[in-house]
C-alpha angles and dihedrals in degrees: 000000000000125000093264092051090047093048093050092046088054088060094046095049099039097043094033091228133139116271089240089067092061110089141118093283095056110119136180109273094010089111126034092239093065102069129138094280093048089047090061090047090053092049090052092047091051091050091051096046095045098033097234143114117240115216119238094246088053091049088054094043094050095104102156148346096284094043090052091057088055093049092049090056088066088062090049094256111136114202 
């Protein structure tokens, strides 16, 4: 599984959503499943899958699928 597939799977698993909902336009709060509790679950899932610790400012700034890709670059994870 490449990084993009791993990234998408983290959304599917932590938000309990269909794979088809995971795309570049997916934003925090744009679907009922992505609320504040699910957001923390997603952060934890990403930390586990990519073996990193996401800083608090980045957790707060993680506003969508695309923004998350930009944030992960900071941790040397290319999506």
